[in-house]
C-alpha positions as CSV (number, residue, x, y, z in Angstrom):
1,X,6.5,-17.1,18.2
2,X,3.7,-19.5,17.5
3,X,3.8,-23.1,18.5
4,X,3.8,-24.2,14.9
5,X,6.9,-22.1,14.1
6,X,8.7,-23.5,17.1
7,X,8.1,-27.0,15.9
8,X,9.4,-26.2,12.5
9,X,12.6,-24.7,13.8
10,X,13.7,-28.0,15.3
11,X,13.4,-29.7,11.9
12,X,14.9,-27.0,9.8
13,X,17.1,-28.3,6.9
14,X,20.6,-27.0,6.3
15,X,19.8,-26.3,2.6
16,X,16.9,-23.9,3.3
17,X,16.9,-20.1,3.2
18,X,14.5,-17.2,3.4
19,X,14.4,-14.1,1.2
20,X,12.7,-11.1,2.9
21,X,11.4,-8.8,0.2
22,X,11.0,-5.1,0.9
23,X,9.8,-2.4,-1.5
24,X,13.1,-0.5,-1.6
25,X,13.5,3.2,-1.0
26,X,15.7,6.2,-1.9
27,X,16.1,6.6,1.8
28,X,18.9,4.2,2.8
29,X,17.6,4.3,6.4
30,X,14.4,2.5,5.2
31,X,16.5,-0.1,3.4
32,X,18.6,-0.7,6.5
33,X,15.4,-1.3,8.4
34,X,14.6,-4.2,6.1
35,X,18.1,-5.6,6.4
36,X,17.8,-5.3,10.2
37,X,14.6,-7.3,10.2
38,X,16.2,-9.9,7.9
39,X,19.1,-10.3,10.4
40,X,16.7,-10.6,13.4
41,X,14.5,-13.1,11.5
42,X,17.6,-15.2,10.8
43,X,18.3,-15.4,14.5
44,X,14.6,-16.2,15.2
45,X,14.3,-19.0,12.6
46,X,17.8,-20.5,12.6
47,X,18.1,-20.4,8.8
48,X,19.9,-18.0,6.5
49,X,17.8,-14.9,5.7
50,X,18.7,-12.3,3.1
51,X,17.0,-9.1,2.2
52,X,16.0,-8.3,-1.4
53,X,14.1,-5.3,-2.9
54,X,11.5,-4.9,-5.5
55,X,13.1,-1.6,-6.7
56,X,15.2,1.4,-5.8
57,X,17.7,-0.7,-3.7
58,X,20.1,-3.6,-4.0
59,X,20.0,-6.5,-4.2
60,X,17.0,-6.9,-6.5
61,X,14.8,-10.0,-6.1
62,X,16.5,-11.9,-9.0
63,X,20.0,-11.0,-7.6
64,X,19.1,-12.1,-4.1
65,X,17.6,-15.4,-5.3
66,X,20.7,-16.1,-7.5
67,X,22.9,-15.6,-4.5
68,X,20.8,-17.9,-2.3
69,X,20.4,-20.5,-4.9
70,X,24.1,-21.1,-5.1
71,X,24.1,-22.3,-1.4
72,X,20.6,-23.9,-0.8
73,X,18.1,-26.0,-2.6
74,X,14.9,-24.4,-1.1
75,X,14.1,-20.7,-0.8
76,X,11.0,-19.2,0.9
77,X,10.1,-15.7,-0.2
78,X,8.5,-13.7,2.6
79,X,7.0,-10.3,1.7
80,X,7.4,-7.3,4.0
81,X,4.3,-5.6,2.7
82,X,1.4,-4.5,4.9
83,X,-1.4,-5.2,2.4
84,X,-2.0,-7.3,-0.7
85,X,-2.1,-4.8,-3.5
86,X,-0.4,-4.7,-6.8
87,X,3.2,-5.4,-5.7
88,X,2.1,-8.5,-3.7
89,X,-0.3,-9.8,-6.3
90,X,1.6,-9.1,-9.4
91,X,5.2,-7.8,-9.2
92,X,6.7,-10.2,-6.7
93,X,5.0,-13.3,-8.1
94,X,6.3,-12.3,-11.6
95,X,9.8,-12.0,-10.3
96,X,9.5,-15.3,-8.4
97,X,8.1,-17.2,-11.5
98,X,10.9,-15.8,-13.6
99,X,13.5,-17.0,-11.0
100,X,12.0,-20.4,-11.0
101,X,12.7,-20.8,-14.7
102,X,16.3,-19.6,-14.2
103,X,16.9,-21.9,-11.2
104,X,15.2,-25.1,-12.1
105,X,17.0,-27.1,-9.5
106,X,15.9,-24.7,-6.7
107,X,12.5,-24.9,-5.0
108,X,11.2,-21.4,-4.5
109,X,8.1,-20.8,-2.4
110,X,6.3,-17.5,-2.5
111,X,4.8,-16.3,0.7
112,X,2.1,-13.8,1.6
113,X,2.1,-10.3,2.9
114,X,2.0,-9.3,6.6
115,X,-1.8,-8.9,6.4
116,X,-4.1,-9.0,9.5
117,X,-2.4,-10.6,12.5
118,X,-2.9,-10.5,16.3
119,X,0.7,-9.4,16.8
120,X,0.1,-6.4,14.6
121,X,-3.0,-5.4,16.5
122,X,-1.0,-5.6,19.8
123,X,1.7,-3.5,18.3
124,X,-0.8,-0.8,17.2
125,X,-2.3,-0.8,20.6
126,X,1.1,-0.1,22.1
127,X,1.7,2.7,19.7
128,X,-1.6,4.3,20.7
129,X,-0.8,3.9,24.4
130,X,2.5,5.6,24.0
131,X,0.7,8.7,22.5
132,X,-1.8,8.7,25.4
133,X,1.1,8.8,27.9
134,X,2.8,11.6,25.9
135,X,-0.3,13.9,25.9
136,X,-1.5,12.9,29.4
137,X,-4.7,11.1,28.7
138,X,-6.0,7.6,29.7
139,X,-8.6,5.8,27.6
140,X,-9.8,4.2,30.8
141,X,-11.0,7.5,32.3
142,X,-11.0,9.9,29.3
143,X,-12.8,9.9,26.1
144,X,-10.1,8.8,23.7
145,X,-10.8,8.3,20.0
146,X,-8.3,6.5,17.7
147,X,-7.7,6.9,14.0
148,X,-5.8,4.2,12.2
149,X,-4.2,5.9,9.1
150,X,-3.0,3.6,6.3
151,X,-1.4,4.5,3.0
152,X,-4.4,3.8,0.8
153,X,-4.6,1.7,-2.3
154,X,-6.5,1.3,-5.6
155,X,-7.1,-2.3,-4.5
156,X,-10.4,-2.6,-2.5
157,X,-9.1,-5.8,-0.9
158,X,-6.1,-4.0,0.6
159,X,-8.2,-1.1,1.9
160,X,-10.7,-3.6,3.5
161,X,-7.8,-5.0,5.6
162,X,-7.2,-1.6,7.0
163,X,-10.8,-1.4,8.2
164,X,-10.5,-4.9,9.7
165,X,-7.4,-4.0,11.7
166,X,-9.2,-0.9,13.0
167,X,-12.1,-2.9,14.1
168,X,-9.9,-5.5,15.9
169,X,-8.1,-2.6,17.6
170,X,-11.4,-1.4,18.9
171,X,-12.6,-4.7,20.2
172,X,-11.9,-5.3,23.8
173,X,-10.2,-1.9,24.3
174,X,-11.5,1.2,25.9
175,X,-11.4,3.6,22.9
176,X,-14.6,5.5,22.4
177,X,-14.2,4.8,18.7
178,X,-11.6,3.6,16.2
179,X,-11.8,5.0,12.7
180,X,-10.0,4.0,9.5
181,X,-8.5,6.6,7.3
182,X,-6.0,7.0,4.5
183,X,-3.3,9.4,3.6
184,X,-4.0,9.2,-0.1
185,X,-5.6,7.4,-3.1
186,X,-8.9,6.5,-1.5
187,X,-11.5,7.8,1.0
188,X,-11.9,8.7,3.7
189,X,-8.8,10.9,3.8
190,X,-7.2,11.8,7.1
191,X,-8.4,15.4,7.4
192,X,-12.0,14.4,6.7
193,X,-11.8,11.6,9.3
194,X,-10.4,14.0,11.9
195,X,-13.1,16.5,11.4
196,X,-15.8,13.8,11.6
197,X,-14.3,12.5,14.9
198,X,-14.1,16.0,16.3
199,X,-17.9,16.4,16.1
200,X,-18.1,13.9,19.0
201,X,-15.9,16.2,21.1
202,X,-13.6,13.5,22.5
203,X,-10.9,14.5,25.0
204,X,-8.2,13.3,22.6
205,X,-7.6,11.8,19.2
206,X,-4.8,9.4,18.8
207,X,-3.6,8.9,15.3
208,X,-1.6,5.7,14.6
209,X,0.1,5.6,11.2
210,X,-0.1,2.0,9.8
211,X,3.2,2.2,7.9
212,X,6.5,0.4,8.3
213,X,9.0,3.3,8.0
214,X,9.2,6.9,9.1
215,X,9.3,8.7,5.8
216,X,7.3,11.1,3.5
217,X,3.9,9.6,4.3
218,X,4.4,9.7,8.1
219,X,5.5,13.3,7.8
220,X,2.4,14.1,5.9
221,X,0.3,12.5,8.7
222,X,2.0,14.6,11.3
223,X,1.5,17.7,9.3
224,X,-2.2,17.1,8.8
225,X,-2.7,16.2,12.5
226,X,-0.8,19.4,13.5
227,X,-3.2,21.4,11.4
228,X,-6.2,19.7,12.9
229,X,-4.8,20.3,16.5
230,X,-4.5,24.0,15.7
231,X,-8.0,24.2,14.3
232,X,-9.7,22.2,17.2
233,X,-8.0,23.5,20.4
234,X,-10.6,21.6,22.6
235,X,-9.3,18.2,21.3
236,X,-5.8,17.0,22.1
237,X,-4.4,15.3,19.0
238,X,-1.1,13.6,18.4
239,X,0.5,11.0,16.2
240,X,2.2,7.8,17.1
241,X,5.3,6.1,15.6
242,X,5.2,3.8,12.6
243,X,5.8,0.1,13.1
244,X,9.5,0.3,12.5
245,X,11.5,-2.9,13.3
246,X,9.5,-3.9,16.3
247,X,10.2,-7.5,17.3
248,X,6.5,-8.4,16.9
249,X,6.9,-8.1,13.2
250,X,9.1,-11.2,13.5
251,X,6.2,-13.1,14.9
252,X,4.2,-12.3,11.8
253,X,7.1,-13.0,9.4
254,X,7.8,-16.3,11.1
255,X,4.2,-17.4,10.5
256,X,4.3,-16.2,6.9
257,X,7.5,-18.2,6.4
258,X,5.9,-21.3,7.8
259,X,2.9,-20.9,5.5
260,X,5.2,-20.4,2.5
261,X,7.5,-23.4,3.1
262,X,4.5,-25.7,3.6
263,X,2.6,-24.3,0.6
264,X,-0.3,-23.3,2.8
265,X,-0.4,-19.6,1.9
266,X,-4.0,-18.2,2.1
267,X,-4.9,-15.2,0.0
268,X,-8.2,-13.3,-0.1
269,X,-9.2,-14.6,-3.5
270,X,-12.9,-14.1,-2.8
271,X,-12.4,-10.4,-2.6
272,X,-9.6,-10.0,-5.2
273,X,-10.4,-7.6,-8.0
274,X,-8.3,-9.7,-10.4
275,X,-10.3,-12.9,-9.7
276,X,-13.9,-11.8,-9.0
277,X,-16.1,-9.0,-10.5
278,X,-16.4,-6.1,-8.0
279,X,-18.5,-3.0,-8.7
280,X,-16.3,-0.3,-10.2
281,X,-13.4,-2.7,-10.9
282,X,-14.8,-4.8,-13.7
283,X,-11.9,-3.8,-16.0
284,X,-9.4,-5.4,-13.7
285,X,-11.0,-8.9,-13.8
286,X,-8.7,-11.5,-15.2
287,X,-5.5,-9.8,-14.2
288,X,-4.2,-9.4,-17.8
289,X,-3.7,-5.6,-17.5
290,X,-2.2,-6.0,-14.1
291,X,0.4,-8.5,-15.4
292,X,1.2,-6.1,-18.3
293,X,1.7,-3.3,-15.8
294,X,4.0,-5.6,-13.7
295,X,6.1,-6.4,-16.8
296,X,6.3,-2.8,-17.8
297,X,7.2,-1.8,-14.2
298,X,9.9,-4.5,-14.0
299,X,11.3,-3.5,-17.4
300,X,11.6,0.2,-16.3
301,X,14.1,-0.9,-13.7
302,X,15.9,-3.7,-15.6
303,X,18.7,-1.6,-17.1
304,X,19.3,0.9,-14.3
305,X,22.9,1.6,-13.6
306,X,22.5,4.1,-10.8
307,X,19.6,3.5,-8.5
308,X,19.9,6.9,-6.8
309,X,19.5,8.7,-10.1
310,X,16.8,6.5,-11.6
311,X,13.4,8.2,-12.4
312,X,10.6,6.3,-10.9
313,X,6.9,6.1,-11.2
314,X,6.4,6.8,-7.5
315,X,7.9,10.2,-7.8
316,X,5.5,13.1,-7.9
317,X,4.1,13.6,-11.4
318,X,3.4,16.9,-13.1
319,X,-0.4,16.0,-13.1
320,X,-2.6,13.7,-11.2
321,X,-5.8,12.6,-12.9
322,X,-8.6,11.0,-10.7
323,X,-11.4,9.2,-12.5
324,X,-14.5,8.5,-10.4
325,X,-15.4,4.8,-10.7
326,X,-18.1,4.8,-8.0
327,X,-21.4,3.2,-8.9
328,X,-23.1,6.0,-10.9
329,X,-20.0,6.9,-12.9
330,X,-19.1,3.3,-13.4
331,X,-22.6,2.6,-14.9
332,X,-22.0,5.5,-17.3
333,X,-18.7,4.0,-18.6
334,X,-16.0,5.4,-16.2
335,X,-13.9,2.2,-16.2
336,X,-13.6,2.4,-20.0
337,X,-12.7,6.1,-19.7
338,X,-10.1,5.3,-17.1
339,X,-8.4,2.7,-19.4
340,X,-8.6,5.0,-22.4
341,X,-6.9,7.9,-20.5
342,X,-4.2,5.6,-19.4
343,X,-3.6,4.3,-22.9
344,X,-3.5,7.8,-24.4
345,X,-1.1,8.8,-21.7
346,X,1.2,5.8,-22.3
347,X,1.2,6.7,-26.1
348,X,2.1,10.3,-25.3
349,X,5.7,11.5,-25.1
350,X,4.8,14.9,-23.7
351,X,2.7,14.4,-20.5
352,X,3.9,13.6,-17.0
353,X,0.9,12.2,-15.3
354,X,-0.4,9.6,-12.8
355,X,-4.0,8.4,-13.5
356,X,-5.9,6.7,-10.7
357,X,-9.3,5.6,-9.7
358,X,-11.4,7.8,-7.3
359,X,-14.4,7.1,-5.2
360,X,-17.4,9.4,-5.4
361,X,-16.6,13.0,-6.3
362,X,-20.0,14.2,-5.3
363,X,-21.3,15.0,-8.8
364,X,-23.5,12.0,-9.3
365,X,-25.4,12.2,-12.6
366,X,-22.9,14.5,-14.3
367,X,-20.3,11.7,-14.9
368,X,-18.1,10.1,-15.7
369,X,-16.1,12.7,-13.7
370,X,-12.4,13.3,-14.4
371,X,-10.5,15.6,-12.1
372,X,-7.1,17.0,-13.1
373,X,-4.7,18.3,-10.5
374,X,-2.9,20.5,-9.5
375,X,-5.0,22.6,-12.0
376,X,-8.2,21.8,-10.1
377,X,-10.2,21.2,-13.3
378,X,-13.1,18.8,-13.1
379,X,-14.4,17.4,-16.4
380,X,-18.0,16.0,-16.5
381,X,-19.8,13.7,-18.9
382,X,-16.5,12.3,-20.2
383,X,-16.6,9.6,-22.8
384,X,-13.9,7.4,-24.2
385,X,-13.7,9.7,-27.3
386,X,-13.0,12.6,-25.0
387,X,-10.0,10.9,-23.3
388,X,-7.7,11.7,-26.3
389,X,-8.6,15.4,-26.1
390,X,-7.9,15.6,-22.4
391,X,-4.5,14.0,-22.8
392,X,-3.4,15.7,-26.1
393,X,-4.7,19.2,-25.1
394,X,-4.7,19.5,-21.3
395,X,-2.0,17.1,-20.2
396,X,0.3,17.5,-23.1
397,X,0.0,21.2,-23.7
398,X,-1.7,22.7,-20.7
399,X,-4.8,23.8,-22.6
400,X,-8.1,23.1,-20.8
401,X,-10.8,21.4,-22.8
402,X,-13.4,24.0,-22.1
403,X,-16.4,22.2,-23.6
404,X,-16.0,19.4,-21.0
405,X,-15.4,21.5,-17.9
406,X,-17.9,20.8,-15.1
407,X,-16.2,23.0,-12.5
408,X,-12.9,24.5,-11.4
409,X,-11.5,24.6,-7.9
């Protein structure tokens, strides 16, 4: 624990508590991991710590705050999120602000996500070292490359933190290289990164999943690395464990608690797509749409009676639509196409779809490009007026809009 946190512990007030907010999962094992960290953090800080969840698990953030507000006058909300994406920037602040209006006599501080922290770099180093021991290589004598694989986000600020962590993991250590990769949503995806690294013919590739729990995404990482290992027999490749409930997470959470309770939280506002204009993300500036999404997301869970049976937006949809918003497509109106597609999909009662941004699809000059999966249909030169046809014909009824097709895969 840092010196500053140790000082605070000796002056802790009896009427102060912490709410550790996790995402929530259908896998109770993941929820128990959050509760375990909450209990360990309580021992570390010497103040009551409860666990709350954004969705899919109980108690919810409002329920947890209500329980704590009955016993203490000050609550610090600490977020168990790796990166500052939509949940951190919109959903949790919305819930906290609503709780403040309902508990006017309680001071509620909202803390930051885990972010980039030296303790996390050390933890990742240990995860990589464990893989090296398992496959019998030593970065001190062998050519060992490392790939840090994160979840991936539509928020460029969150993705940039993954790259920063990878660079910090490389500095001062004997890896031949450390690359950043993602399991979904954004580039470079893991298979692409592995193939690129293999061109350097290292002795081994160590893949470290930058994820808290051992679930669907980590299984996907293992599967893709196994495929790579079969395809490249001259490179030993293996995957490390996720972060889990390692005690070093408590070091980070203790620092985030200290920041929250002293109102010294520092967010990356200079690179936040909701606060500054970033190429390809102009439509997000101002945060109005993000807050509407947060309200809609919150409302979709407000009346649930059975969390285990609740349909949820994170479940696999019938279709996934990717809209290229890289520079060329963005200049041709891709952000407006993206927003129109989302609006048409929201107004439709027939389609089951997730619509996300994409980086370059390699068809520059033919855009805006819209890719529909699992059908493998790529539409080119899509305008806002075409969005309604794509939704009403292809997504609603499974009928391809032939006049817009650029290619099929």
